[in-house]
N, C-alpha and C positions, 0 to 999 in steps of 0.2 A: 260574176254571173249577174245578168240583168233580168229583173222581174218587173214588167210593166203592168200597171193595174189602172183601169178606168172605173172609178167608183162614184156612186151618187154621194152628195154631201153628207147624208146621215151615216152611211156605212163608213165613209172615210174618217169622219170625226170619231166614231166609235173605235175604229182600228187604232187611230193615233193616241187616243186616251189610254187604251190598253197597253200600247207599246211604250208610251211614256212612263206608265206606272211600273212596267216591268224593268225599265232601264236602271242600271246601277249608277248611283251618283259618283261623280269624280270631281275632286277639287282642282282648282287651277294649279298646274304643275309646270315647273321650269327646270330644265336640265342644268347641270353644273356649268357655271360660267356664262349662262344666258342671262342677259339683262332684261329687266321688265320691258314690256312692249312700248313702242313709241306712243301708244295711246295713254300711257300713264305719265308721260312727260308734261311738265308745265308748258302751256302754250307759248310762253315768252322765250323758251329756250330754242336754240337753232335746231331745226329738224333734219333728220337724215335724208339723203337723196334716195338711198335704198337700204332696206333693213330686213333681216330674217329673225323671227322670234318664235320660240317654241311656246305654244299656248296650252297644250295638253300632251299626254304621253306620246301620241303618234300624230299630232296635228301641228303644222307649222304655218305661220302667217308671214307672207311676203309683202312688203310695201315698196312701191316704186313711186317716188314723189308723193302724191296724195292719193294714190290708188292702192287698194288692198285686195289681196287674194289669199287663198289657202291651198295647202296640199296635205294629203293624208298618206302616211307610209304604212304599207302592209308587207307581209312575208312574200307576197306574190307580185308586188308592183305598187305603183303610186297612183292615187286618184288626185288629179290636179284640177283647179278651177281657173277662172279668167286669166288670160295671159297679159292683160293690161298694157298693150303695146302701142296705143295711139299717140299718147303724149310724148313718149320716148320710144322710138322704134327699136332701141337696144334692150328695152326692158324684158321682152320675152326670152331672149338669150340669157340675160342675167338671171331671170327666174329659173330657167332650166339649169344654169350653173349652181344656183342656190340649192335646188333639189339634189343635184349631184354631190354637193358638199355634205349632205346628210346621209344619202344612200346611193348605192350603185344599182338599185332596182329600177327598171324602166317605168316610164309613165304609161299606164295602160288605158286610162280613161281621162278625157278632158271635158269638163262641164262648163257650159256657158250659163252665167246667172241670168242674162237677158240679152237682147239683141243689140244693145247700144255699143257702138264701136269703141268707145274709150275703155271699155272693160274687156272686150273679146278679141280685139285685133292682135294678130301675131301668133296665133296658135300653130302655124305651120312648122314652127321649130320642134314641135313634139311629134310630128307625123311619122317619124322614123320608127316609133314604137307604139303609138296609140292604136288601140283596137276600135274604139268608138269615140266620136265627138257627140256629146249629149246636150240637148237643150229642150226647152218647152216646145210643144208642137207648133205654137204660133210664132216662135222665134225662127224656126228652121227656114221657112220660105223667105223671110226678110233677110236673113244672112245670105241665102243663096242668090237672091236678087241683086245683091251688091257685087257679087262676082269678084271679091277681093282675093287676090292670089295668096296673101299671107294670113287670111282668115278662113280656115277650112269650113265647109258647109257641114252642119250636124248630120250625123249618120244614124242617130237613134233619138226619137222624139218622145217626150214625156207628156202625158195628159195631166191629171190632177196629182198623181202620186206614183212613185215607183221605188223599189228597193234595189240598191246596188250593193253587191257582195263581192269582196275581193280579199283573199288572204286571211280569211277569218274575221274580217271587219264587215260591218253592215251599216249603211247609211240610207237615209230616206231623202229623196228629192221631192219637194212639195211645192205645189202651186196653190196659193191661198186666194187667188182672184186678181183682178186688175188693180193696179196701184200705181207705182212709178212708171210702169209699162203695162202692156197687156200680156206679158210673157215672163214675168219675174219668177225665177225658180230658186228655192231655198235649199241649202244643204243642212239637214238636221241629223246630227250625230248623237243619238240619244245616249249611247254608252259613255260619252264624254260630256253629256249635258251641254251641248254646244250647238249654236245656230249661226250659219253664215247667210246673211240676208243683205243683198247689195242695193244700195241707194234708197230703199224705202223705209228704213228705220235708222235715220241718222241719230247719233248719240249726242244729246245736248247741243244740237245744231239745227238750224233751219234747213228744210229741204232746198234743193238747188234751184235758185233763181225763179224762173217763170213757170216751173212745173210742166215743161213741155212733155208731150206724149203720156200724160198722166190722167188719172180718174179719181177725183178727190173723194166723193162719197164712197166709192168702192174701196178706195185706199183705207178709209176708216173701218170698213167692214172686214177687210183683210187683216188689219191690225187686231181687231177684236177677236177674230177667229184664232189668231196665233196666241193671244192671251188665254183663250179658253181651252186650247187643245195641245199646246206644246209646253213641255217643261224643260228649262235650261238655265244654266248659270252664266254662261259666256255668250255674248252677242258680238259677232264680228261683222261690222258693216263694210261697205265698199270703199268708204273714205273715213278718215278721222279716227277717233279713239274707240277703244273697246267699251262694251256696255254689258248690261245684264237684262234679264227679262223685264225689269221695271221700266226700261227705256221704251218698250213697246207701248205701255200704257201712257207714258208722258207724250210720246209722239202722237198717239191717237187723240189725246186731250188737246194737244196743240191744234190739230186740224179742226176739231169740233169747235174750239173757242175762236179760232181764226174765222171760220165761216159765220159763227154767231155774231162776231164783232162787225163783219162786213154787212150782214143783214141789219144789225142795229143802226149802222151808219146810213144805210139806205132808207130805213124807217124815219130818219130825221132829214130826209130829202137831200142827202149828200150825193154828189155825182160820182159815178163809178170811177175809181182810180184817181180821183182828185186829191190834191194835197190835203184838203180838209178831211176826206175819208181816211187817207193813210194816217194822218195825225190821230184821228179818233181810234182807229184800230191799234195803233202803236200804244196809245194811252191805256187801252183795255188790256193789252197783252204784256206790257213791260213789267208789271209786278211779278209775274210768274216766269216769263221767258226772256226778260231783258238781258240776262247774263249769258244766254246761249250764243254760241259762235255764229257769226254772220247775221245776228238779229238786226243790226243797223242797216247794212246794205241790201239784204235779201227780203226784208219784210215787204217793202213796196212791190217787189216783183212777185212775191207769193200772193199778195192781194190781186195783182194783175192776172196771175195764172188761175186763181180760183174763179174770178169773174169770167175769164175766157172759157174755162171748162163749163161753167153754168150755161153760158150762151150756146156753146157748141153741143152740149150733151143734155140740155133741157132741165138742168137742176137749178137750185137756188130759189 
């Protein structure tokens, strides 16, 4: 059952605080023979091409190359997220087979985390059983405009929040504001204390390259809103390793300190995106973030992206 609700920020926050307080805690659980998730592996070990991991009693994480998605098994069917089929066109069919290896119940709902094609391409493999393809209301028209035969257009659009119920399970689909995109939709499964948030809460890793299609200041606000309103133990991002709620705070602090370091460099008359500016920003951030994945190659591009956003959006 789909329950769509368009609420003002005050009532939405009150509702989520109440819901989170009512949710029962659940520790990380893995079934017999299931190995710890790829996220727990040392980065210097060979990484799997494809991997299925049970992360909670009824929640499974599927990874294809460096893209991550999830599905939730219920008595009446499966709730699946991003098909992740752009980098490998076979991935959606492999994802479908992974679901079938766990349950013979059909996929009833397919949820797009946001409109970026690397995450949502390939959902057509599920259309033999899917009742609705769900996305944020701003993602729907963008997906439709691409007219991609293997990426079905959303049939149910979400505003700020909605509840999806299937087979006795209840999850919240939440939009916290513009961040990595203007339509990033999170899956919050409060009964399992789990959040699936794609691309805008990397775990101990810099955000992707030049932050295209992003909104830096609002990204910070969205992260703060999550900190204040959602309670969870398991964070599943769209790439990389598993995290916890603490990673929301560290990502917010990274953005704040990145922007402060850029402004400090400007105050010393350093030219935007110059080697001198990048070196200054790097020196400021290395003590706290220097061990993060992609800190070396992505930092100059993150600087470039912040400056571009300020110019385009009137910030900074």
